[in-house]
N, C-alpha and C positions, 0 to 999 in steps of 0.2 A: 486076787484071782480068781475067778471065776471057778476053775477047775481044783481049786483049794478047798472049797468050801463045801461042809457039809453038810448042811440045809439050806440052799440059796432060795430066796422068794418066788411065789408064782410068777411075778413080774420078770423077775431074771432068768426063769427057765425060759418063758415065751420069748423072751430077746434073743437068748442064745439059740433056740430052736429056728427060730426064724433068718439068724445069719447062718448056721449051720445049713439047712434047708435050701436056701440060696444057692442058685447057681452062679449069682456074683449080684455087685451092687453098685448103685451110682451114689456117693455122696455128694450130698447138696448142703453145703452149710457156709455162713456169712465168713469172710476173711478176719485175720485179727492178726495185727502187724506181721503181715505177707505170709502166711499160716493160717492152718484150721484153728478153730475156738478150741478151748483147752477143755471144756467139757467135751467135745467128739474127741479129742486125743484120748482123754481118759477113756473113755467107753471103748473106742478101740484096742488100745493097751489091755482092759479087762480082762477083754475075751481074746 
């Protein structure tokens, strides 16, 4: 998880700040077995 990392990479810091500073977001992702893709689920769970 991001909050448990001691030194996250610059890309992860940038993504975290983008998500944190947003008032909301709309997820647009392809459907995979009637759900979101595993890459999207992993990203959402990570942060």
